[in-house]
C-alpha positions, 0 to 999 in steps of 0.5 A: 104720929109724926110724918116724914116730910116725904109723906106729904109728897109720895104714897105711904112708904114701906116701913120695915125694922132693920136688925143691926149687927149689934142687935139694935133695931130701928124703924126704916122707911123706902119708897119708890121715886123713879128708878130709885128706892129711897131710904130713911129712918126717923130713929136716927135723924139724918139717916138718909140713902138711895138704891137701885133696888129695895134690898140695895137701899136696905143695905145702904141705910144700915151701913149709913146708920152704922156709920153714923153711930159709930163713936169718934175718937177725937185723939185721931183727928188731925191736930189743928195749926190754929185755935178753933172756935166753938160757939153756939148758933141761935136758927 
């Protein structure tokens, strides 16, 4: 099982399954860090948030994941005034 980089620094986080409005389920992890609850999902890379309470962190994570999974309509983006450059970067 893969572990998040947070796992090596903190006690095991609480694990929940979040049910989204579209009935998609993702596993979420939460841990208390100082006065804040930190929440993330390894099912949706980049989904990371915080809240003052576990409930707030849970709702914030649901909102973050919904926004990340929302399709982007490229026709609604502002038109570029210049030509853009697309390239592949090697890291």
